[in-house]
Every structure is written in structure tokens, then in C-alpha cells.
PADO-548548 format. One record per residue: residue in three letters; x, y, z of N, C-alpha, C, CB in turn. Coordinates in Angstrom, 3 decimals. Glycine has a CB too. Example, Ala and Ser with C-alpha at 12.3 -4.5 7.8 and 13.67 -1.06 7.14 Angstrom:
+------+----------+----------+----------+----------+----------+----------+----------+----------+----------+----------+----------+----------+
| rest |     n.px |     n.py |     n.pz |    ca.px |    ca.py |    ca.pz |     c.px |     c.py |     c.pz |    cb.px |    cb.py |    cb.pz |
+------+----------+----------+----------+----------+----------+----------+----------+----------+----------+----------+----------+----------+
|  Ala |   13.190 |   -5.690 |    7.800 |   12.300 |   -4.500 |    7.800 |   13.200 |   -3.300 |    7.800 |   11.308 |   -4.473 |    9.046 |
|  Ser |   12.850 |   -2.250 |    7.080 |   13.670 |   -1.060 |    7.140 |   12.900 |    0.030 |    7.870 |   14.084 |   -0.598 |    5.725 |
+------+----------+----------+----------+----------+----------+----------+----------+----------+----------+----------+----------+----------+
% end
This chain:
+------+----------+----------+----------+----------+----------+----------+----------+----------+----------+----------+----------+----------+
| rest |     n.px |     n.py |     n.pz |    ca.px |    ca.py |    ca.pz |     c.px |     c.py |     c.pz |    cb.px |    cb.py |    cb.pz |
+------+----------+----------+----------+----------+----------+----------+----------+----------+----------+----------+----------+----------+
|  Met |   19.329 |   17.654 |    3.642 |   18.308 |   18.667 |    3.549 |   17.029 |   18.153 |    4.197 |   18.065 |   19.066 |    2.086 |
|  Ile |   16.285 |   19.071 |    4.792 |   14.976 |   18.735 |    5.348 |   13.924 |   19.561 |    4.614 |   14.925 |   18.998 |    6.895 |
|  Ser |   12.719 |   19.033 |    4.574 |   11.648 |   19.776 |    3.912 |   10.817 |   20.513 |    4.954 |   10.755 |   18.829 |    3.074 |
|  Val |   10.428 |   21.730 |    4.598 |    9.495 |   22.529 |    5.381 |    8.466 |   23.081 |    4.398 |   10.231 |   23.689 |    6.178 |
|  Thr |    7.346 |   23.539 |    4.915 |    6.296 |   24.092 |    4.065 |    6.133 |   25.572 |    4.379 |    4.954 |   23.333 |    4.264 |
|  Lys |    6.299 |   26.393 |    3.342 |    6.119 |   27.832 |    3.509 |    4.631 |   28.150 |    3.639 |    6.743 |   28.609 |    2.320 |
|  Leu |    4.317 |   29.367 |    4.028 |    2.926 |   29.760 |    4.244 |    2.071 |   29.639 |    2.988 |    2.870 |   31.174 |    4.752 |
|  Asp |    2.696 |   29.760 |    1.809 |    1.929 |   29.643 |    0.558 |    1.693 |   28.191 |    0.154 |    2.654 |   30.371 |   -0.567 |
|  Gly |    2.140 |   27.242 |    0.992 |    1.913 |   25.822 |    0.742 |    3.004 |   25.140 |   -0.062 |    0.628 |   25.648 |    0.041 |
|  Lys |    3.998 |   25.888 |   -0.508 |    5.080 |   25.303 |   -1.306 |    6.121 |   24.664 |   -0.388 |    5.741 |   26.379 |   -2.207 |
|  Lys |    6.646 |   23.513 |   -0.841 |    7.725 |   22.836 |   -0.109 |    9.028 |   23.593 |   -0.332 |    7.869 |   21.346 |   -0.563 |
|  Tyr |    9.839 |   23.630 |    0.694 |   11.130 |   24.310 |    0.660 |   12.126 |   23.363 |    1.303 |   11.089 |   25.712 |    1.400 |
|  Trp |   13.253 |   23.167 |    0.665 |   14.285 |   22.275 |    1.207 |   15.365 |   23.117 |    1.848 |   14.888 |   21.357 |    0.101 |
|  Leu |   15.708 |   22.765 |    3.066 |   16.563 |   23.599 |    3.893 |   17.724 |   22.786 |    4.453 |   15.757 |   24.232 |    5.029 |
|  Asn |   18.907 |   23.375 |    4.428 |   20.073 |   22.742 |    5.039 |   19.992 |   23.002 |    6.543 |   21.427 |   23.293 |    4.425 |
|  Pro |   19.772 |   21.972 |    7.351 |   19.599 |   22.199 |    8.787 |   20.849 |   22.723 |    9.486 |   19.170 |   20.928 |    9.443 |
|  His |   22.005 |   22.580 |    8.866 |   23.231 |   23.101 |    9.474 |   23.294 |   24.622 |    9.395 |   24.457 |   22.496 |    8.794 |
|  Met |   22.409 |   25.214 |    8.607 |   22.398 |   26.663 |    8.442 |   21.370 |   27.356 |    9.344 |   22.119 |   27.007 |    6.998 |
|  Ile |   20.634 |   26.578 |   10.145 |   19.629 |   27.167 |   11.032 |   20.312 |   27.754 |   12.261 |   18.571 |   26.111 |   11.450 |
|  Glu |   20.010 |   29.017 |   12.513 |   20.533 |   29.684 |   13.707 |   19.522 |   29.613 |   14.849 |   20.884 |   31.154 |   13.396 |
|  Ser |   18.249 |   29.873 |   14.531 |   17.220 |   29.831 |   15.570 |   15.854 |   29.605 |   14.943 |   17.222 |   31.132 |   16.397 |
|  Met |   14.885 |   29.294 |   15.820 |   13.517 |   29.081 |   15.377 |   12.602 |   29.692 |   16.441 |   13.209 |   27.546 |   15.152 |
|  Glu |   11.617 |   30.480 |   15.993 |   10.674 |   31.122 |   16.902 |    9.252 |   30.768 |   16.497 |   10.872 |   32.653 |   16.910 |
|  Ala |    8.358 |   30.683 |   17.470 |    6.941 |   30.475 |   17.199 |    6.178 |   31.630 |   17.826 |    6.442 |   29.092 |   17.752 |
|  Asn |    5.689 |   32.552 |   16.977 |    5.042 |   33.747 |   17.529 |    3.960 |   34.331 |   16.626 |    6.076 |   34.799 |   17.798 |
|  Pro |    2.834 |   33.827 |   16.304 |    2.443 |   32.427 |   16.382 |    2.985 |   31.611 |   15.211 |    0.936 |   32.315 |   16.430 |
|  Asp |    3.294 |   32.288 |   14.067 |    3.878 |   31.539 |   12.954 |    5.309 |   31.160 |   13.294 |    3.830 |   32.362 |   11.642 |
|  Val |    5.750 |   30.026 |   12.786 |    7.110 |   29.562 |   13.041 |    8.046 |   30.247 |   12.051 |    7.212 |   28.004 |   12.925 |
|  Thr |    9.036 |   30.943 |   12.587 |   10.022 |   31.649 |   11.775 |   11.386 |   31.046 |   12.029 |   10.026 |   33.166 |   12.084 |
|  Ile |   12.039 |   30.604 |   10.958 |   13.389 |   30.053 |   11.053 |   14.358 |   31.132 |   10.588 |   13.543 |   28.737 |   10.199 |
|  Ser |   15.364 |   31.408 |   11.407 |   16.426 |   32.346 |   11.045 |   17.653 |   31.540 |   10.653 |   16.750 |   33.330 |   12.221 |
|  Leu |   18.210 |   31.864 |    9.491 |   19.392 |   31.174 |    8.995 |   20.651 |   31.975 |    9.334 |   19.288 |   30.946 |    7.471 |
|  Leu |   21.788 |   31.330 |    9.285 |   23.060 |   31.991 |    9.569 |   23.329 |   33.151 |    8.613 |   24.198 |   30.987 |    9.493 |
|  Ser |   22.752 |   33.095 |    7.422 |   22.928 |   34.161 |    6.424 |   22.126 |   35.406 |    6.752 |   22.534 |   33.660 |    5.054 |
|  Gly |   21.206 |   35.299 |    7.737 |   20.337 |   36.410 |    8.082 |   18.957 |   36.288 |    7.461 |   20.966 |   37.698 |    7.659 |
|  Lys |   18.796 |   35.369 |    6.521 |   17.504 |   35.160 |    5.879 |   16.544 |   34.538 |    6.880 |   17.645 |   34.265 |    4.623 |
|  Lys |   15.260 |   34.922 |    6.781 |   14.218 |   34.360 |    7.639 |   13.182 |   33.682 |    6.762 |   13.562 |   35.458 |    8.528 |
|  Ile |   12.683 |   32.532 |    7.224 |   11.686 |   31.761 |    6.494 |   10.530 |   31.490 |    7.449 |   12.289 |   30.424 |    5.927 |
|  Val |    9.328 |   31.848 |    7.024 |    8.126 |   31.597 |    7.826 |    7.470 |   30.329 |    7.278 |    7.125 |   32.831 |    7.786 |
|  Ile |    7.199 |   29.389 |    8.172 |    6.701 |   28.082 |    7.742 |    5.441 |   27.688 |    8.506 |    7.779 |   27.016 |    7.930 |
|  Thr |    4.748 |   26.676 |    7.986 |    3.542 |   26.159 |    8.641 |    3.841 |   24.987 |    9.562 |    2.526 |   25.739 |    7.600 |
|  Asp |    5.008 |   24.387 |    9.443 |    5.381 |   23.223 |   10.249 |    5.560 |   23.626 |   11.709 |    6.675 |   22.576 |    9.708 |
|  Ser |    5.295 |   22.705 |   12.603 |    5.497 |   22.980 |   14.029 |    6.990 |   22.874 |   14.358 |    4.663 |   21.993 |   14.914 |
|  Pro |    7.417 |   23.566 |   15.412 |    8.822 |   23.450 |   15.823 |    9.223 |   22.000 |   16.104 |    9.076 |   24.303 |   17.065 |
|  Asn |    8.342 |   21.228 |   16.739 |    8.670 |   19.827 |   17.040 |    8.853 |   19.008 |   15.772 |    7.579 |   19.199 |   17.903 |
|  Asp |    8.032 |   19.265 |   14.745 |    8.205 |   18.559 |   13.465 |    9.561 |   18.881 |   12.846 |    7.075 |   18.933 |   12.483 |
|  Val |    9.945 |   20.150 |   12.903 |   11.236 |   20.562 |   12.329 |   12.376 |   19.894 |   13.095 |   11.392 |   22.116 |   12.365 |
|  Ile |   12.288 |   19.898 |   14.403 |   13.329 |   19.268 |   15.227 |   13.419 |   17.776 |   14.926 |   13.045 |   19.492 |   16.731 |
|  Asp |   12.272 |   17.104 |   14.821 |   12.274 |   15.676 |   14.486 |   12.940 |   15.427 |   13.136 |   10.838 |   15.128 |   14.472 |
|  Arg |   12.677 |   16.275 |   12.156 |   13.301 |   16.120 |   10.833 |   14.809 |   16.334 |   10.891 |   12.680 |   17.101 |    9.836 |
|  Ile |   15.231 |   17.299 |   11.713 |   16.674 |   17.543 |   11.856 |   17.351 |   16.337 |   12.502 |   16.937 |   18.819 |   12.698 |
|  Val |   16.746 |   15.797 |   13.547 |   17.314 |   14.626 |   14.235 |   17.396 |   13.452 |   13.264 |   16.459 |   14.243 |   15.483 |
|  Glu |   16.331 |   13.209 |   12.499 |   16.331 |   12.111 |   11.529 |   17.387 |   12.324 |   10.450 |   14.949 |   11.970 |   10.885 |
|  Tyr |   17.514 |   13.544 |    9.980 |   18.536 |   13.874 |    8.973 |   19.934 |   13.583 |    9.518 |   18.427 |   15.364 |    8.549 |
|  Arg |   20.188 |   14.014 |   10.748 |   21.509 |   13.800 |   11.339 |   21.789 |   12.312 |   11.557 |   21.621 |   14.555 |   12.667 |
|  Arg |   20.768 |   11.549 |   11.906 |   20.938 |   10.093 |   12.021 |   21.279 |    9.489 |   10.669 |   19.662 |    9.435 |   12.588 |
|  Arg |   20.553 |    9.938 |    9.648 |   20.734 |    9.381 |    8.303 |   22.139 |    9.618 |    7.778 |   19.720 |    9.982 |    7.343 |
|  Ile |   22.727 |   10.785 |    8.091 |   24.073 |   11.056 |    7.584 |   25.163 |   10.640 |    8.571 |   24.215 |   12.531 |    7.261 |
|  Gly |   24.747 |   10.131 |    9.749 |   25.723 |    9.571 |   10.681 |   26.361 |   10.544 |   11.643 |   26.774 |    8.926 |    9.928 |
|  Ile |   25.856 |   11.761 |   11.744 |   26.458 |   12.741 |   12.642 |   26.149 |   12.443 |   14.102 |   25.978 |   14.132 |   12.290 |
|  Tyr |   24.961 |   11.896 |   14.368 |   24.547 |   11.710 |   15.770 |   25.516 |   10.842 |   16.549 |   23.164 |   11.094 |   15.830 |
|  Lys |   26.252 |    9.962 |   15.895 |   27.180 |    9.064 |   16.597 |   28.256 |    9.859 |   17.316 |   27.827 |    8.074 |   15.614 |
|  Asn |   28.620 |   11.017 |   16.749 |   29.639 |   11.863 |   17.371 |   29.084 |   12.683 |   18.527 |   30.247 |   12.788 |   16.339 |
|  Glu |   27.770 |   12.678 |   18.720 |   27.134 |   13.507 |   19.729 |   26.666 |   12.724 |   20.944 |   25.979 |   14.225 |   19.129 |
|  Leu |   26.898 |   11.429 |   20.979 |   26.418 |   10.614 |   22.090 |   27.193 |   10.835 |   23.353 |   26.470 |    9.179 |   21.731 |
+------+----------+----------+----------+----------+----------+----------+----------+----------+----------+----------+----------+----------+
% end
């Protein structure tokens, strides 16, 4: 799980394998495979960095080299 911050300032833990897309217009909106959308204050680059770190931590990146 990765942490993101919703617009109300609350932390939200998200399974990065469920992310379908991410848009910045201007708020960052994450669309999940379930169809749910989450608007966050984190930058897209921060979210991507957290996903990469998460995948390293669980060992998935080795299969992607």
C-alpha cells in the first residue's frame, strides 16, 4: 500500500495495483480499476515514486528489468 493525502488533509492508503490512471487538471485525480476516483494533494511524481518504492520493497521490480 502507498499513502496519499486527500484534499481534506486525511491520509489514505491505496493499493497501487488497482490504479488505472492518474490525471492532473489541476488537482490530481486517481482513477481505480473499480471506477472509483480519488482527488489528492500529492504530485503525480510523488505518487509514481511511492509506487516504484513499493514495488521494490515487495520485489516485483526484479521481474520488470
